[in-house]
Residue, then its C-alpha position, 0 to 999 in steps of 0.5 A: m368402717d369394719r369389714p362386713k362379716l358376710e359378702v355377696a361373694d360368700v353366697l356365690r361361693r357356697y351356692g353358685e355352682a348348684y345354681r349354675e347346674q340347675h339354671a344352665a340353659s338360662l344363664s347368659t354369658a355375661q351373668r356367668r362372667v360376673m359370678s365368676a368375677i365376684e367369686l374369685c375377687r380377692t382370693a388366691a386364684l387372682g394372685s396374691h403377695r405377703e406383707h408385714c408390719d414394720p414395727c409389729p409382728y403382724e403379717r398378712t396375705c393380700y389378694d388381687s381384685r377383679r375390678n368387676r363393676h357388679c362387685t361391691k368390694c371393687q367400687c371404693l376406688a372407682r367411686a372415690q375417683w368419680i367424686e374427685d373428678r366431679q369436684s371441679e364441676l360443682l357450681d355455687t347453686g342449689y342442686f336437685h335430684v329427680v328420679f324417672t321410673l319405668p312402669e312394671e309393664i315396660a320393666a318386663i320389656a326392659y328385662q328382655n331387651k336391656e341395652v335398647v330400653y335402657n338406652i331409650l330410658f336415657r334418651a327420653t329422660s334427657e330430652t324431657l329435662r332439657t325440653i321442659a327447661a328450655d321452655p320460657e314458661h318454665l325456666g327458659a335456659e339450657i341446663g346441665f346434669f348427669a343421669v345414673l342407671h339403677s335397675w333394682g329396688q330394695n328387695l332386689l326385684f327388677h325396677p329400672h329408674l334413673h337418678c338425675v342430679v341437676p343444678g338449679g338453673g341454666l344458661s340463657a339462650d344467648g349465653d349471657r345470663w345464669v337463669a336461676c330456678r325458684p327457690h326449692f323448685f326445679l320443674p313441674v313433675r306432672v309436666l315432666s311426667r307427661l312428656f317423658r311418657r309420651l317420648f319414651l313410648e314413641l321411641l319404644e315404638e320406633a325400636f319395635n318397627g326397626h326390629q330392635l326388640h325381641f320377645f320370649s317366654s311370657l311376652h312372646q305374643l308381643q312379637d305381633p304388631s297388634a298385640f304390641s300396640a294393644y299392650l302399650s295402649p293402657l300406659t298411654k293414659t296411666k301416670w308415669v312416676v317422675y319424683a323430684k326429692p327435696p333440693f340438696a343443702g348445698p353443692k358439697q352435699v351433692l357429691d357426698y350423697v350422689g357418691r352413694y349412688t354412682h357406683r352402687v351394685a344391687i345390694s351392698n355386703n353390710r345388708l347381709l345377715d345370714i346365708d346358712d341352710g340354703q337361705v339368705q337373709f338381708r335388711y331392706k327398707d319398705y318404702r311402702h311402710d315409711s321406709q321401715q327397716k325390715v328383714m327379708t329371707l329368700s332361698a339362696d337360688e332366689f337370691i342369686r337369680r334376683f341379684l343376676l337380674h341387674v347384670l348390665p350389658n357389656v361395656f354399657h355406660r350407666i352414668r351419662y352427662y347432658g346439656f352443659l355437662g355434656n363431654r363436647h363442650r363441657q369445659e367451655k360451658l362450665q367456665r361460662c357458668r362460673q363467670l355468671l355465678g361469680m365464681a373463681s375460674a378453674d386454672p386450665a394451665a395448671p400442671a396436671t400431677e401424675p396420679p400414683k400407679d399403686y392403687r393403695d397410694r391413689y385410694e389414700q390420695l383421694t380419700g385420706v384413708s390409708l390402706r397401708v396402716c397396720p390394722v393391729c397396732r395402728r402405727g406401722r405401715m404394711i410392707p411387701i415381703e413377697l413378689p406378687t404371684l399371678v395364678c389366674t390370667s383370665t379376661t376381666l370385665e372392666d368397670t365401664s361406668 
């Protein structure tokens, strides 16, 4: 795939300084760090080295990465590594994709209390899926799944939701049987929606009573308990959106599809069309009109504001695992699932190979695509001709997905 002509980094380099000056009072430290990391990524400020092709005269300067999880350029290797790690966990069964979405009224609270509300979203979602799946009237089994947090829609507005990927079945209570879902059906979404709504609102009230929620600006009045209760009251009667997408065609399609979700940032570079004259144009899907491809134009200021809506709390894990995929008993329970499904057992005694230390070698090992092949002659390999030089040594924000 050709490299995108425009990048989010270009928007921030061109308009970021003016944005910082205009919104200095409202920018958080985390947002400033993300802006700086993306602006500096793959530039001379982080250090560089020279490479040349062995059979042809082509030379290039290679700049180092900041490895920030909000930077779309930094996620390719992390995504490839995540997919590689999940390969051994695939089961020979159908898989389902279930999405849990917060109403707009809750999204407003979530933006002012990201860590607390995001954790509640994960907890309410996991308890909902596991409770309904364990009910003998539905599946009667312990399921395993992972959930990925997204906070954006195609228009970059704040839209918190969880993507859950679930095998189509689970372990019986005694662990002696694999209980399969009905063909092309996982769990009833109406039942999931009602329990999700109840659990989420109960957990949110617990957080409020425990003084974990803070409100300001347009939500300032919610600090009053009676105002908070009145705000939530209509939400106990509205329908909360839980959407079960059609099942995947097979286990191998799961990672190909979900790999696009796990390490995605709010907007990919290949959606950007133009960033001139103080405006940013980008492609988006209009889901309200049959997913039509449209073009949106925003002022650079508004584009940056929307992008920064999705900065995660520091060291927040946005990919989490539950049920028999939970970290505590994962290998033991996965082994039991394989046995019950008649799959070949994984060999725990197989010697672990030392992963290559250079990220380019690791990327080639994981994806089969070489970053060392000369982009001009396509035959030679790029060889370093200068030692790396380090210019900037400021702290990076590691990828803690």
